C-alpha positions in Angstrom: -96.6 167.0 -77.7 -93.6 168.8 -76.2 -90.0 168.2 -77.1 -89.4 166.0 -74.0 -92.2 163.6 -75.1 -90.4 162.9 -78.3 -87.4 161.4 -76.5 -87.5 157.7 -76.5 -87.8 155.9 -73.2 -86.0 152.6 -73.0 -88.0 149.8 -71.3 -85.9 146.7 -70.4 -87.5 143.4 -69.8 -85.4 140.8 -67.9 -86.8 137.5 -68.9 -86.7 134.5 -66.5 -86.8 131.0 -68.3 -90.4 129.9 -68.3 -91.9 133.4 -68.3 -95.4 133.7 -69.6 -95.5 134.8 -73.2 -99.0 136.3 -72.7 -97.7 138.6 -69.9 -94.7 139.7 -71.9 -96.7 140.4 -75.1 -99.4 142.3 -73.1 -96.6 144.5 -71.7 -94.6 145.1 -74.9 -97.2 145.3 -77.6 -98.8 148.5 -76.4 -95.4 150.2 -76.5 -95.0 149.1 -80.1 -98.4 150.3 -81.0 -97.7 153.7 -79.3 -94.7 154.1 -81.6 -96.7 153.2 -84.7 -99.6 155.6 -83.8 -97.2 158.4 -82.9 -95.1 157.9 -86.0 -91.9 158.0 -84.0 -90.1 155.9 -81.4 -91.6 157.0 -78.0 -90.6 153.7 -76.4 -87.7 151.3 -77.0 -88.2 147.7 -75.8 -85.0 145.7 -74.9 -85.4 142.1 -73.8 -82.6 141.2 -71.3 -81.0 138.1 -69.8 -77.8 137.4 -67.7 -75.9 135.9 -70.7 -77.6 137.5 -73.7 -78.8 134.2 -75.1 -82.4 133.6 -76.2 -84.8 132.9 -73.2 -87.5 130.2 -73.5 -91.0 131.1 -72.6 -93.6 128.8 -70.9 -94.9 128.0 -74.4 -91.5 127.1 -75.8 -91.0 130.4 -77.8 -87.4 131.7 -77.7 -87.0 135.4 -77.3 -83.6 137.0 -78.3 -82.1 139.1 -75.5 -79.2 141.4 -74.7 -76.9 141.0 -71.7 -78.0 142.7 -68.6 -74.5 144.1 -67.9 -74.3 145.6 -71.4 -77.4 147.8 -71.3 -77.5 151.5 -70.3 -79.8 154.4 -70.4 -82.8 152.4 -69.0 -85.9 154.4 -68.1 -87.8 151.4 -66.7 -86.7 147.8 -66.0 -89.2 145.0 -65.6 -88.7 141.4 -64.6 -91.0 138.8 -66.2 -91.2 135.5 -64.4 -93.6 132.6 -64.4 -93.8 129.1 -63.2 -92.1 128.1 -60.0 -90.9 130.9 -57.7 -88.3 128.6 -56.1 -86.5 128.6 -59.4 -86.3 132.4 -59.9 -83.4 133.2 -57.6 -80.9 134.4 -60.2 -78.0 136.4 -58.7 -77.3 138.2 -62.0 -80.9 139.5 -62.4 -81.2 140.4 -58.7 -77.8 142.2 -58.7 -78.8 144.1 -61.9 -82.1 145.2 -60.3 -80.2 146.6 -57.3 -77.8 148.4 -59.6 -80.6 149.8 -61.7 -82.4 151.0 -58.6 -79.3 152.8 -57.3 -79.0 154.5 -60.6 -82.6 155.8 -60.4 -84.2 153.4 -62.9 -87.9 152.7 -62.3 -88.2 149.0 -61.4 -91.1 146.7 -62.1 -92.3 143.1 -61.9 -94.8 141.3 -64.1 -96.6 138.1 -63.1 -94.1 136.5 -60.7 -91.5 139.3 -61.2 -92.3 140.9 -57.8 -90.8 137.8 -56.2 -87.4 138.8 -57.5 -87.9 142.4 -56.5 -88.6 141.1 -53.0 -85.4 139.0 -53.1 -83.5 142.1 -54.1 -84.9 143.9 -51.1 -86.7 146.5 -53.3 -90.2 146.1 -52.0 -89.8 146.9 -48.3 -92.3 149.6 -47.3 -93.8 149.5 -50.8 -97.3 148.7 -52.2 -97.1 146.0 -54.8 -98.9 143.0 -56.3 -98.0 139.7 -57.8 -100.0 137.0 -59.7 -102.4 135.4 -57.2 -101.0 132.0 -57.8 -97.5 133.1 -56.6 -98.7 135.2 -53.6 -98.6 132.3 -51.0 -95.0 131.5 -51.9 -93.9 135.1 -51.7 -95.6 135.6 -48.3 -94.0 132.5 -46.9 -90.5 133.5 -48.2 -90.8 137.1 -47.2 -93.1 137.3 -44.2 -92.8 141.1 -43.8 -94.3 141.7 -47.2 -98.0 141.7 -48.1 -99.0 141.9 -51.7 -102.2 143.5 -52.8 -104.7 141.3 -54.8 -105.1 143.9 -57.6 -104.3 143.9 -61.3 -101.4 146.3 -61.0 -99.8 148.8 -58.5 -97.8 151.9 -59.3 -96.0 153.1 -56.2 -93.7 155.9 -57.3 -90.7 154.2 -58.9 -92.0 150.6 -58.3 -94.5 149.1 -60.7 -95.9 145.6 -60.3 -98.5 143.7 -62.2 -100.3 140.4 -61.8 -99.5 139.3 -65.4 -101.8 137.7 -68.0 -103.7 140.4 -69.7 -103.4 142.9 -66.8 -100.2 144.5 -68.4 -102.6 145.9 -71.0 -104.2 147.9 -68.2 -100.9 148.8 -66.7 -99.4 150.0 -70.0 -102.5 152.1 -70.7 -101.8 153.9 -67.4 -98.1 154.3 -68.2 -98.8 155.6 -71.7 -101.5 157.9 -70.4 -99.0 159.2 -67.8 -96.7 160.3 -70.6 -98.9 161.0 -73.6 -102.3 161.8 -72.1 -105.7 160.0 -71.9 -106.7 160.4 -75.6 -103.5 158.9 -77.0 -103.6 156.0 -74.4 -107.2 155.3 -75.5 -106.1 155.1 -79.1 -103.4 152.5 -78.2 -106.0 150.4 -76.2 -108.5 150.6 -79.1 -105.7 149.3 -81.4 -105.9 146.0 -79.5 -109.8 146.0 -79.1 -109.1 146.7 -75.4 -112.2 148.7 -74.8 -112.8 147.8 -71.2 -109.6 149.1 -69.5 -109.6 148.1 -65.8 -108.6 150.3 -62.9 -105.4 149.3 -61.1 -107.5 148.3 -58.1 -109.6 145.8 -60.0 -109.3 142.2 -58.7 -107.2 139.6 -60.4 -109.6 136.7 -59.9 -113.3 136.1 -60.2 -115.3 136.8 -57.1 -115.8 134.2 -54.5 -119.4 133.9 -55.6 -118.3 133.1 -59.2 -115.5 130.7 -58.1 -117.8 128.6 -55.8 -121.0 129.1 -57.7 -122.8 130.3 -54.6 -124.5 133.6 -53.7 -125.7 133.2 -50.1 -124.1 136.2 -48.3 -123.4 134.4 -45.0 -121.8 131.4 -46.9 -119.7 133.8 -49.0 -118.5 135.5 -45.8 -117.5 132.1 -44.4 -115.7 131.0 -47.5 -113.7 134.3 -47.5 -112.8 133.7 -43.9 -111.6 130.2 -44.8 -109.3 131.5 -47.5 -107.6 133.9 -45.0 -107.2 131.4 -42.2 -105.5 128.4 -43.9 -102.6 128.6 -41.4 -104.8 128.6 -38.4 -108.2 127.1 -39.4 -111.2 127.8 -37.2 -113.1 124.9 -35.8 -116.8 124.5 -36.7 -118.0 126.2 -33.5 -115.7 129.2 -34.0 -116.7 129.6 -37.6 -120.4 129.5 -36.8 -119.9 132.1 -34.1 -117.9 134.3 -36.6 -120.8 134.1 -39.1 -123.5 134.6 -36.4 -125.3 131.3 -37.1 -125.8 128.0 -35.3 -123.5 125.1 -36.1 -126.5 123.2 -37.6 -127.3 126.1 -39.9 -123.6 126.3 -40.9 -123.9 122.6 -42.0 -127.1 123.3 -43.9 -125.4 126.2 -45.8 -122.6 124.0 -47.1 -124.8 121.0 -47.8 -127.5 123.0 -49.5 -125.4 125.4 -51.6 -122.1 123.5 -52.2 -123.1 119.9 -51.8 -119.9 119.5 -49.7 -119.6 119.7 -45.9 -117.9 122.4 -44.0 -114.9 120.3 -42.9 -114.3 118.9 -46.4 -114.5 122.3 -48.0 -112.0 123.7 -45.5 -109.7 120.7 -45.9 -109.7 120.9 -49.7 -108.9 124.6 -49.6 -106.0 124.0 -47.3 -104.6 121.1 -49.4 -104.9 123.2 -52.6 -102.9 125.9 -50.9 -100.3 123.3 -49.7 -100.0 121.9 -53.2 -99.1 125.4 -54.6 -96.5 125.8 -51.8 -95.0 122.3 -52.7 -94.8 123.4 -56.4 -93.6 126.9 -55.9 -91.6 127.3 -52.6 -88.5 125.8 -51.1 -90.3 125.2 -47.7 -89.8 121.8 -46.1 -92.8 119.5 -45.8 -93.0 120.2 -42.1 -93.1 124.0 -42.8 -95.8 123.5 -45.4 -97.8 121.4 -43.0 -97.5 124.2 -40.4 -98.4 126.9 -43.0 -101.6 125.1 -43.8 -102.8 124.3 -40.4 -101.8 120.6 -39.9 -100.6 119.3 -36.6 -97.8 117.3 -38.1 -96.1 116.5 -41.4 -97.3 112.9 -41.2 -101.0 114.1 -40.8 -100.5 116.5 -43.7 -99.0 113.7 -45.9 -101.9 111.3 -45.1 -104.6 113.9 -46.0 -102.7 115.0 -49.1 -102.3 111.5 -50.5 -106.0 110.8 -49.8 -107.0 113.7 -51.9 -104.4 113.8 -54.7 -103.4 110.1 -54.8 -99.8 111.0 -54.6 -97.5 112.0 -51.7 -96.4 115.6 -51.1 -92.8 114.4 -51.6 -93.6 113.1 -55.1 -95.2 116.5 -56.0 -92.1 118.2 -54.7 -89.7 115.9 -56.7 -91.7 116.4 -59.9 -91.2 120.2 -59.6 -87.5 120.2 -58.9 -85.9 122.8 -61.1 -83.4 121.7 -63.8 -81.3 124.9 -64.4 -80.6 126.0 -68.0 -76.8 126.0 -68.8 -75.2 129.3 -67.8 -78.2 130.8 -66.1 -77.0 130.2 -62.5 -80.3 129.8 -60.7 -80.5 128.4 -57.2 -83.1 127.8 -54.5 -82.7 129.8 -51.4 -83.9 129.2 -47.9 -86.9 131.0 -46.6 -86.5 134.7 -46.3 -82.9 134.7 -47.7 -81.7 137.5 -49.9 -78.9 137.3 -52.4 
């Protein structure tokens, strides 16, 4: 260990109300363990917020913070966000990220944090990831950006992570970058984290595991469905894509899923629409268009038939009620603060 490695690196974590405590702990605990194992402060963790008040997590735990505008000497600044992306547009946090970036601070996003990096204009031309649940809202809000569906991405001075337990893998990589593989392994072993995943590992279970099916042609079709929700293929086109007859297409769905082709496709699109209702500021008409429906009225009828509630009632139930002094607001599609 040379003299430079003994200097503490300060990691700031800007917490957005409703952030996932699991994601935050998975990112900060390895840094604490590294300090304990090294017998010195290699890393300093500083929770941050716009006003310096405690920030509430999704589980109701309050985390004390320092004011964003009163911190200096940051080596790395992460944003931890969870819940509804439409609620994350915080001018103070976005402005601080831009300021940190200009000062040469390494910038990162955990779970939904990449959404705020995108709003700050810090992801153009960058490889990045975001929690799979928030990816549709990000793509709709920032059409020029395309997140990877991986656990974490390190692109020079941009670091993004899908959240959950994936920050354990990300921090293993960052600790290894500074202290070497043997020391990073000791930190991971501290948390019984013996199966450290590569950055390129997927965030979700495979399509086969999610649908409980293993027929290769069916899996290829299901994957195609997931990537064509905005412009769904008709039965004939999908059969041609898969190289099977329409009758055989029907047999695959009936025999392996017990649900027909059309219903499977419709359910997938409606599930995608529901996430957009909960997590994006898009209008009902825009969501209908983004999920392949010919009109908002057709979308509403299909949605109510499946979920027994209207799209508007889902949207109303997820309207954000801002915490006093936080200053969040919903922005129009593609708008930057």
